[in-house]
C-alpha positions in Angstrom: 139.3 19.3 77.0 139.5 16.4 79.1 136.5 17.0 81.7 134.4 16.9 77.5 135.8 13.7 76.6 135.4 12.2 79.8 131.8 13.0 80.0 131.2 12.6 76.4 132.4 9.0 77.3 129.7 8.6 80.1 127.3 9.3 78.4 127.4 7.1 75.5 128.2 4.7 78.5 125.2 5.2 80.1 123.1 6.5 77.9 122.4 9.4 79.9 121.9 13.1 79.1 124.6 15.4 77.3 126.2 17.5 80.0 126.6 21.3 79.0 130.3 21.2 79.0 129.9 18.5 76.7 127.6 20.8 74.4 130.2 23.7 74.7 133.0 21.3 73.8 130.9 20.3 70.9 130.1 23.4 69.8 133.2 24.9 69.7 134.4 21.9 67.6 131.7 22.2 65.1 132.2 25.9 65.0 135.9 25.9 64.5 135.2 22.6 61.5 132.3 24.9 59.9 135.0 28.0 59.5 137.8 25.8 58.5 136.3 24.5 55.8 134.5 28.0 54.4 137.9 29.8 54.7 139.4 26.6 52.6 137.0 28.2 49.6 138.3 31.7 50.1 140.1 33.9 47.9 141.3 37.7 48.1 140.4 39.3 45.0 143.3 39.9 42.5 141.9 42.2 39.0 142.6 46.0 39.7 140.4 48.7 40.3 140.4 52.1 40.2 138.0 54.8 41.9 138.0 58.1 43.7 138.9 57.1 47.6 137.9 59.1 50.6 139.5 59.0 54.2 138.2 59.9 57.2 139.9 59.7 60.6 137.8 60.4 63.5 140.7 61.1 66.5 140.1 62.5 70.1 143.7 62.2 71.6 146.6 59.9 70.3 150.6 60.2 70.6 151.8 62.6 68.3 154.6 60.8 66.9 152.6 57.6 66.0 149.7 60.2 64.7 152.3 61.6 62.3 153.1 58.0 61.1 149.5 56.9 60.5 149.1 59.9 58.5 152.3 59.6 57.0 151.6 56.3 55.6 147.9 57.2 54.1 149.2 60.3 52.3 152.2 57.9 50.4 149.5 55.8 49.2 147.3 59.0 47.7 143.7 58.4 48.4 141.5 61.2 46.6 141.2 62.5 50.1 142.2 62.7 53.4 139.6 64.4 56.3 140.6 64.1 59.7 138.0 65.0 62.6 139.1 66.1 65.7 136.7 65.5 68.2 135.4 66.6 72.2 138.1 68.8 73.9 139.8 71.0 71.6 143.6 69.0 70.5 145.5 72.3 69.4 148.7 69.7 69.3 146.5 67.0 67.0 145.6 70.1 65.1 149.0 71.6 64.7 150.3 68.0 63.5 147.4 68.1 60.2 148.6 71.5 59.7 152.5 69.6 58.8 150.8 67.5 56.1 148.8 70.3 54.3 147.1 70.2 51.8 147.4 66.5 51.7 145.4 66.8 55.4 142.5 68.1 56.2 140.3 68.8 59.1 138.0 70.1 61.1 137.0 70.1 64.7 133.8 69.4 66.3 133.2 69.8 70.5 130.4 67.4 70.4 132.1 64.0 71.7 131.6 60.3 69.9 132.9 58.9 67.4 129.6 58.3 65.2 129.1 62.2 65.2 133.0 62.2 63.6 132.3 59.9 61.7 129.0 61.4 60.6 130.5 65.0 59.9 133.7 63.1 57.8 131.0 61.5 55.3 129.5 64.8 55.3 132.3 66.2 53.6 133.9 63.0 51.7 134.4 63.4 48.0 135.2 60.2 47.5 133.1 57.1 45.5 134.4 54.4 48.3 134.7 56.1 52.0 137.6 54.2 54.2 136.6 54.8 57.5 139.8 54.6 59.4 141.2 54.4 63.1 143.9 57.1 64.5 145.9 54.7 65.6 146.2 52.3 62.8 148.9 52.0 60.4 148.5 51.3 57.0 151.3 48.4 54.8 152.1 49.0 51.5 149.2 48.4 48.8 147.0 49.0 52.0 144.8 51.2 49.8 145.2 49.8 46.1 144.2 46.1 47.7 141.3 47.1 50.1 139.5 48.6 47.2 139.9 45.9 44.7 136.6 43.9 45.5 134.6 47.0 44.9 134.8 45.4 41.4 131.5 43.7 42.2 129.0 46.1 42.3 126.7 44.0 44.8 129.9 44.7 47.4 129.4 47.4 49.7 132.1 47.2 52.4 135.2 45.6 52.8 137.6 45.0 55.5 141.0 44.3 55.7 143.9 41.8 57.8 144.7 43.3 61.1 147.7 42.5 63.4 148.9 44.1 66.7 152.1 46.7 66.8 154.9 44.8 68.5 153.4 42.0 70.0 155.9 41.2 72.1 155.8 43.8 74.2 154.1 41.8 76.9 151.6 39.4 77.5 148.1 41.6 76.7 150.1 42.1 73.3 150.9 38.7 72.4 147.2 37.8 73.3 145.8 40.2 71.8 147.9 39.6 68.2 146.6 35.9 68.9 143.0 36.9 69.2 143.2 39.1 66.0 145.3 37.2 63.8 142.6 33.6 64.4 140.0 36.0 63.9 141.2 36.8 60.1 142.8 33.4 59.8 139.3 31.5 60.3 136.5 33.5 61.1 136.9 36.0 58.4 137.2 34.0 55.6 134.5 32.0 56.1 132.3 35.1 56.5 133.2 36.0 53.8 132.8 33.4 51.8 129.3 33.9 52.6 129.2 37.3 51.3 127.9 38.4 54.8 131.2 38.9 57.4 129.0 39.9 60.6 131.2 43.1 61.4 133.9 44.8 59.6 136.0 45.5 62.0 137.2 49.6 62.1 140.2 49.9 62.6 139.9 50.6 58.9 136.8 50.0 57.0 135.5 50.6 53.9 131.9 51.6 52.4 130.6 52.8 48.9 129.6 56.4 50.0 126.3 56.0 48.4 125.3 53.2 51.5 126.9 55.8 54.4 125.1 58.6 53.2 121.8 56.5 52.7 122.2 54.4 56.2 123.3 57.7 58.4 120.1 59.0 59.8 119.6 54.8 61.1 123.4 54.8 62.2 122.6 58.2 63.8 119.5 56.8 65.9 118.4 53.7 65.9 117.7 52.3 69.4 117.9 48.9 70.9 116.3 48.1 74.7 115.4 51.5 74.3 118.8 52.8 74.3 121.4 54.1 71.7 124.6 52.6 71.9 127.7 55.0 71.3 130.0 51.9 71.1 130.0 49.3 68.3 129.9 52.0 65.4 131.3 49.0 62.9 129.1 46.0 63.5 126.0 48.8 63.4 127.6 50.3 59.8 128.0 46.1 58.4 124.8 45.2 60.0 122.8 48.2 57.5 124.9 47.7 55.0 124.1 44.4 54.6 120.1 45.5 55.3 120.7 47.6 51.9 121.1 44.1 50.1 124.9 44.4 49.9 127.4 41.7 50.2 130.1 42.7 53.2 133.4 41.0 52.4 137.7 40.4 53.8 140.1 41.0 51.5 143.5 39.1 53.2 146.3 41.2 51.2 145.0 44.1 52.3 146.9 44.4 55.9 147.3 47.7 58.6 148.4 47.0 62.5 147.1 49.0 65.3 148.1 49.2 68.7 146.5 47.2 72.0 146.3 48.3 75.6 149.4 47.6 77.7 147.8 47.5 81.0 145.1 44.6 82.1 142.9 48.0 83.6 142.6 49.5 79.8 142.3 45.9 78.3 139.1 45.6 80.6 137.1 48.6 79.2 138.4 48.1 75.8 136.7 44.2 75.8 134.0 44.8 77.6 133.1 47.9 75.1 133.7 44.9 72.4 131.4 42.4 74.2 128.5 44.4 74.6 128.6 46.3 71.1 128.9 43.1 69.4 126.1 41.6 71.6 123.9 44.2 71.2 124.0 44.3 67.5 123.6 40.4 67.4 119.7 40.6 69.5 118.7 43.7 66.9 120.4 41.9 63.8 119.1 38.8 64.5 115.8 38.3 63.1 116.8 39.5 59.7 119.7 37.2 60.3 118.2 34.5 60.8 115.9 35.0 57.6 118.5 35.7 55.6 122.2 35.0 57.0 121.1 31.7 59.0 124.8 30.3 59.2 126.0 34.2 60.3 123.2 33.9 62.4 124.1 30.4 64.6 128.0 31.9 64.8 127.1 35.2 66.5 124.5 33.2 68.4 127.2 31.1 69.4 129.4 33.5 70.6 126.9 34.9 73.0 125.4 31.1 74.4 129.0 29.7 74.7 130.0 31.6 77.8 126.2 31.2 79.3 127.0 27.1 79.0 130.5 27.5 80.7 128.9 29.1 83.9 126.1 27.0 84.1 128.4 23.9 84.3 130.7 25.0 86.5 127.9 26.6 88.5 126.1 22.8 88.4 130.0 21.3 89.1 130.7 23.8 92.7 126.6 22.7 93.3 127.8 18.8 92.8 131.0 19.4 94.9 128.8 21.2 97.9 126.5 18.4 98.0 129.0 15.5 98.1 126.4 13.7 94.9 127.8 10.5 94.3 126.6 9.5 91.2 128.1 6.9 88.7 128.9 9.8 86.4 132.1 11.2 86.0 131.9 14.0 88.7 131.4 11.0 91.3 135.0 10.4 90.5 136.8 13.6 90.1 134.8 15.3 93.3 136.6 13.2 95.7 140.1 13.3 94.5 142.3 15.4 97.2 145.7 15.7 97.4 148.2 15.6 94.6 146.0 14.3 92.3 143.5 17.3 92.2 147.1 19.0 90.3 147.8 16.0 88.1 143.9 16.7 86.6 144.4 20.4 86.8 148.0 20.1 84.7 146.0 17.4 82.4 142.9 19.5 82.0 145.2 22.8 81.1 147.1 20.6 79.3 144.7 18.5 77.1 142.6 22.1 76.6 146.0 23.7 75.2 146.5 20.6 73.5 143.0 21.3 71.5 143.5 24.8 71.3 146.3 24.8 69.1 145.4 22.6 66.6 142.2 24.7 66.2 145.1 27.2 66.1 147.2 25.7 63.8 147.5 28.4 61.4 148.1 31.2 63.7 150.4 28.7 64.9 152.5 28.2 61.8 152.6 32.0 61.3 154.1 32.6 65.3 155.8 28.8 66.8 156.4 30.2 69.8 152.4 30.8 70.5 152.5 26.9 70.9 154.2 27.8 74.2 151.7 30.7 75.3 148.6 28.7 74.3 147.7 27.5 78.0 148.2 30.5 79.2 146.2 31.9 76.2 143.3 29.4 77.3 143.8 30.3 81.2 143.3 33.8 80.5 140.5 33.5 77.2 138.6 31.6 80.1 139.3 33.3 83.4 139.2 37.0 81.4 137.0 37.1 78.3 134.1 35.1 79.2 133.2 36.8 82.3 133.7 40.1 80.7 131.0 38.4 77.9 128.6 37.6 80.4 128.4 41.3 81.8 128.3 43.0 78.4 125.2 40.8 77.7 123.1 41.6 80.8 124.5 45.2 80.3 123.4 45.4 76.6 120.0 47.4 77.7 122.5 50.3 79.5 123.5 53.4 77.9 127.1 53.5 77.8 130.5 55.3 76.5 133.7 54.9 74.7 135.4 54.9 78.0 139.1 53.8 76.8 140.6 57.4 75.8 140.6 60.5 77.6 138.1 63.8 76.7 135.7 60.6 74.9 132.2 60.3 74.9 131.1 59.1 78.2 127.1 58.3 78.9 125.2 60.4 80.6 126.5 63.8 79.9 124.4 66.8 78.5 125.0 65.9 74.6 122.8 62.7 73.3 122.9 61.0 70.1 119.1 63.6 69.5 121.5 66.2 69.5 124.2 65.0 66.7 122.7 67.1 64.5 124.9 69.5 61.7 124.2 73.1 62.7 125.9 72.4 65.6 129.0 72.4 63.3 130.4 75.5 60.9 133.7 75.6 59.2 135.5 78.0 57.1 137.5 77.0 54.8 141.2 77.8 52.9 143.2 77.0 49.5 146.0 76.4 49.5 148.0 76.7 46.3 147.3 73.9 44.1 144.1 74.5 44.7 142.9 71.9 47.1 140.5 73.0 50.2 141.8 72.1 53.7 139.7 73.2 56.7 140.7 75.5 59.2 140.3 75.8 63.4 136.0 75.9 62.6 134.2 78.7 64.1 131.8 76.9 66.8 128.6 77.5 68.2 127.7 75.2 70.8 123.8 75.4 72.2 122.8 74.5 75.5 120.7 71.3 75.7 118.8 70.0 78.3 120.3 67.0 80.7 119.3 63.6 80.0 116.6 62.7 82.9 118.1 59.9 85.4 116.2 57.3 83.4 118.0 58.7 80.3 121.3 58.7 82.0 121.1 55.5 83.7 119.8 53.4 81.3 116.3 52.9 83.1 114.1 52.3 80.4 112.4 48.9 81.7 113.8 47.0 78.2 116.8 47.1 80.0 115.7 44.4 82.1 114.8 41.9 79.1 119.3 41.1 79.3 119.2 40.4 82.7 115.9 37.9 82.5 117.2 35.7 79.5 120.9 35.2 81.5 119.2 34.7 84.7 116.9 32.0 82.8 119.2 30.6 80.8 121.9 30.2 84.2 118.9 28.3 86.2 117.9 26.5 83.8 121.3 25.3 82.8 122.5 24.6 85.9 118.9 22.6 86.9 119.6 20.3 84.2 123.2 19.6 84.7 122.6 18.7 88.5 119.4 16.4 88.2 119.8 13.3 89.3 120.7 10.8 86.8 
């Protein structure tokens, strides 16, 4: 923030160019201002609405106690149907947990690992008019279901998402940071986009869709490629995109609250954030032409989401080049490049402090809810800059590469013997029993798995030439940005 202010002062005083970092700062504040203005108009739906509902829970592996809690909370809110889809390696412990809750819980197993196929299997078994896709580590709170379906009173609304927080965020720094990130999203981005009727990504912890939409878009959901690859990750963003393209609105219901877990170890957090970064930007590029013509403000938000890390890297690289070249221009760099000793520490501290204060201002709603995070904000700023920015950059250039889920044992992994073309319903056969009361519950299925040819090296390694497009875009953007920022004034 301090550097951005100094750069802007020099730009106005010397009537010279606008530095990249100044653009970075101005964009950051412009995005925040837009979100604040729009989100002030947000109101949750309040009129009661009743309809049939099916809860679909894809699961690979999960701590059994947590999974019991997840199922207990969902059952207590009496949806019309609950379907658990266990996918990948056989998990008899999870099967037994599901049996504990029979006949309220139906379950099936598919040997094909991958959340998308599990969603497909669950939707095919669904009977409710509204289908709720729920992550297996997401815990509902009182009224989650009844509040979440209220927006569907409007026939133009096709998808709804909840407010989301992290379970026990005080466990360590990573969970605190994750909770801050989640809460910031639902306090600013979600209500702002909801006012526009186009929440760009309905987060997958708990999403509700009209079943008719899921049926209509399922083929595209299971087969559509971009840059020559089918990306298993980012299923929630893909379903949101397809719902918007069908002409429906996607909205946020703040009165429906769920809690979810967060990684406790940095390695797992890196995998999670990389998966999100790559899937988000992959879908932004794929959806961009439609967004520009139908929801230009949403396009602006998502393009800035991609552009900001590039601006940050280009400005940092330009700074380093100027420092190594001992440039002596009269701009702000000249003064800072020749600072030595204790003054360097002072400047770094001032920079962190001003950035933290600016972040506190932009995150005033969150700080109002969690006052102690005011003191954590400098650490959040540093961690987000040094951790999240590089991951987003790497996620962008890897958009055209095959990739798997990668954060759970026995989860879908890229390059295995099963590809998206194999995710056909005929590979799953189930038998059912009828329990007292007439509720059909899926029992351990009879499964037949046919042999499939392994993918070619090109398919397995993301060797399609179109995979180079993000690399070329990134290289060009960074090179042009650095040249712009280091050229003589």
